[in-house]
Every structure is written in structure tokens, then in C-alpha cells.
C-alpha positions as CSV (number, residue, x, y, z in Angstrom):
1,M,4.9,38.7,-4.0
2,S,5.1,35.2,-5.4
3,R,3.2,32.5,-3.7
4,Y,5.4,29.5,-4.4
5,L,4.2,26.4,-2.6
6,R,6.9,23.9,-1.7
7,P,5.9,20.3,-1.9
8,H,5.8,18.3,1.3
9,I,6.6,14.6,0.8
10,P,7.3,12.6,4.0
11,G,10.7,10.8,4.0
12,A,11.8,12.6,0.8
13,T,15.3,13.0,-0.4
14,M,16.1,16.5,-1.6
15,F,18.8,18.6,-3.1
16,F,19.3,22.2,-1.7
17,T,21.2,25.3,-2.5
18,A,21.4,28.1,0.1
19,A,23.4,31.2,-0.7
20,L,24.7,34.3,1.2
21,A,23.0,37.6,0.5
22,C,26.5,38.8,-0.6
23,R,27.6,36.6,-3.4
24,G,31.4,36.8,-3.6
25,A,31.9,36.8,0.1
26,D,33.8,34.0,1.8
27,I,32.0,33.8,5.2
28,L,30.9,30.2,4.9
29,T,34.4,28.8,4.5
30,R,36.1,31.1,6.9
31,H,33.4,30.3,9.6
32,V,32.8,26.7,8.6
33,A,33.1,25.6,12.2
34,D,30.1,27.7,13.1
35,L,28.2,26.3,10.1
36,R,29.0,22.8,11.2
37,A,27.9,23.5,14.7
38,A,24.6,24.9,13.3
39,V,24.1,21.7,11.3
40,R,24.9,19.4,14.3
41,A,22.5,21.3,16.6
42,T,19.7,21.2,14.0
43,K,20.3,17.4,13.3
44,A,20.1,16.7,17.0
45,E,16.9,18.5,17.3
46,R,15.3,17.4,14.0
47,P,17.1,14.4,12.6
48,F,17.9,14.0,8.9
49,A,20.4,12.0,6.9
50,I,23.2,13.9,5.0
51,D,23.7,12.2,1.7
52,A,26.1,14.8,0.4
53,W,27.2,18.3,1.3
54,V,29.6,20.9,0.0
55,V,30.3,24.4,1.4
56,L,31.7,27.0,-0.9
57,P,32.7,30.5,0.2
58,D,29.3,32.1,-0.5
59,H,26.9,29.2,-0.9
60,M,26.3,25.6,-0.1
61,H,24.7,22.6,-1.8
62,C,23.4,19.5,0.1
63,V,21.4,16.3,-0.4
64,W,19.3,15.3,2.6
65,T,16.9,12.4,3.3
66,L,14.2,13.1,5.9
67,P,12.9,10.4,8.3
68,E,9.9,8.5,7.3
69,G,6.7,10.4,8.0
70,D,8.5,13.7,8.3
71,C,8.4,16.4,5.5
72,D,9.5,19.5,7.4
73,Y,12.8,20.4,5.6
74,A,12.0,24.1,5.6
75,T,12.2,24.3,9.4
76,R,15.6,22.5,9.3
77,M,17.1,24.8,6.7
78,G,15.7,27.8,8.5
79,A,17.2,26.6,11.8
80,I,20.6,26.0,10.2
81,K,20.6,29.5,8.7
82,A,19.3,31.1,11.9
83,R,21.9,29.4,14.1
84,F,24.7,30.3,11.8
85,T,23.5,34.0,11.7
86,R,23.3,34.0,15.5
87,S,26.8,32.6,15.9
88,M,28.0,35.4,13.6
89,R,26.2,38.0,15.6
90,R,27.7,36.7,18.9
91,V,31.2,37.4,17.5
92,G,30.1,40.9,16.5
93,F,29.6,40.2,12.8
94,H,27.1,42.2,10.9
95,P,26.3,42.3,7.2
96,T,27.7,45.8,6.8
97,D,31.1,44.8,8.2
98,A,34.1,45.0,6.0
99,E,34.5,41.2,6.4
100,I,31.5,40.7,4.1
101,V,32.1,43.7,1.8
102,D,35.8,43.0,1.2
103,G,36.1,46.1,-1.0
104,A,35.3,46.0,-4.7
105,A,36.2,42.3,-4.9
106,A,32.8,41.3,-3.6
107,G,31.1,43.7,-6.0
108,W,28.5,44.4,-3.3
109,T,27.5,47.5,-1.5
110,P,25.6,46.9,1.7
111,T,22.2,48.5,2.0
112,P,20.2,49.0,5.1
113,R,17.8,46.3,6.0
114,S,14.1,47.2,5.4
115,P,11.9,47.6,8.5
116,S,10.1,44.4,7.6
117,K,13.4,42.4,7.6
118,V,14.3,44.0,10.9
119,R,10.9,43.0,12.4
120,K,11.3,39.5,11.2
121,G,14.8,39.2,12.6
122,D,16.5,38.8,9.2
123,G,20.2,39.0,9.9
124,G,21.1,40.0,6.4
125,I,23.6,37.3,5.9
126,W,21.6,34.8,3.9
127,Q,19.4,35.2,0.8
128,R,15.9,35.0,2.2
129,R,15.0,31.8,0.3
130,F,16.7,28.6,-0.7
131,Y,16.4,26.3,-3.7
132,E,15.1,22.8,-3.2
133,H,14.6,20.0,-5.6
134,H,12.8,16.7,-4.6
135,I,14.9,13.9,-6.0
136,R,13.1,11.6,-8.4
137,G,14.9,8.3,-8.6
138,E,18.4,6.8,-8.5
139,A,19.8,8.7,-11.5
140,D,18.6,12.0,-10.2
141,F,20.1,11.2,-6.8
142,A,23.5,10.3,-8.3
143,A,23.4,13.5,-10.4
144,C,22.7,15.7,-7.4
145,V,25.4,14.1,-5.3
146,R,27.9,14.4,-8.2
147,Y,26.9,18.1,-8.5
148,C,27.9,18.6,-4.8
149,W,31.2,16.9,-5.4
150,I,32.1,18.7,-8.6
151,N,31.0,22.2,-7.6
152,P,34.4,23.4,-6.1
153,V,36.0,22.3,-9.4
154,K,33.4,24.0,-11.4
155,H,34.0,27.3,-9.6
156,G,37.8,26.9,-10.0
157,F,38.7,26.5,-6.3
158,V,40.4,23.1,-6.9
159,E,41.3,20.8,-9.7
160,R,39.8,17.6,-8.1
161,P,36.9,17.2,-5.8
162,E,39.0,15.4,-3.2
163,D,41.1,18.5,-2.8
164,W,38.2,20.6,-1.4
165,P,38.2,20.5,2.4
166,F,34.6,21.5,2.9
167,S,32.9,18.6,1.2
168,S,31.4,15.2,2.1
169,Y,33.4,13.8,-0.9
170,R,36.1,12.0,1.1
171,R,33.5,10.6,3.5
172,D,31.4,9.4,0.6
173,M,34.4,7.8,-1.0
174,G,35.6,6.2,2.2
175,G,38.0,8.8,3.6
176,D,37.7,11.5,6.3
177,L,34.4,13.3,7.1
178,N,34.8,17.0,6.2
179,L,31.4,18.4,7.1
């Protein structure tokens, strides 16, 4: 098992990617209200600034800035993922349901969770880890925010960033808040 040590820089600005265990599913966009509620609850409990965010069907990217003196982004991301998973369980949603599998289109066959995942409460919806990148300066910040905005275009969901409804693009450009 790898022993990756995440850096802990108080007040840092970071870019994140979190993905579903089942790439190709569309749970995040179909249940975006539940994801939004998970983010709101986590922000209320452990504040952070959302600099950019985009939710795609099977993954999300975001740029956050933590409060001065605070470096605990892992707990925040874990809380968002756990709250979303719990909300899916409350409506009877489980990772082996046809809603995730969606036939051959998802290209995924559900497998039983290992005993260790069951013991740890892993809901099987998210990939266990997430990607994080500490932003190093204004150019890096701008590139990460642009990456969030352009991602729905890159994946072929829309032709223009402003057409994707699950993005902070319009908020960031002075329009409506969509996340």
C-alpha cells in the first residue's frame, strides 16, 4: 500500500478532483441537489471559500481556499463524499443498483465490497481517494479555474462553458450561481 503524504499548508488554495467508483455513471448530475446539500452542510461546519466548481456526471473538479490557520481539506472532502453517500443510501441507492450500472453503457460490473471496505463504512459510490494540487501562484490559480470551466466542453457535454448548468462559471462571470 502506498504511503502518500498530503501536504498541509494552512490557508492554502487547492484544486481537487473527486470521482465516482463507477466512471461513466451519471449520479452526480442526476442527484446534484444532494451534492449541493452535502457541500453546504460541510461549509457550515468547516468553512472554506469556493473559488470554482464543476460537477460532471461521474466526477467533479473544484478550487477551494481554506481559512487562515486551517489546513484540513481532507476532512472537508471526506465529509462531502460521506454526506452525499448517506443521502443516496437514505433513498435506497446502493452501488449495485441498475441506476449506477446502466447496462453496458457504463462499462462497469459491480463487485462486492471487500470486508475491510464494509468495516470502514465505504459506501462504494466514490473512488476511495481524491486528487489534490496545491496552487502555486496566480497563473496556476487561473489555469485551475479555467480547467473547471472548460471541463464540460472537453468531455463533449456542451459547446460553451456557460451552457453547463452544474458549474460556477456563470457565478464567476457575474451571472447566476449554479453550485
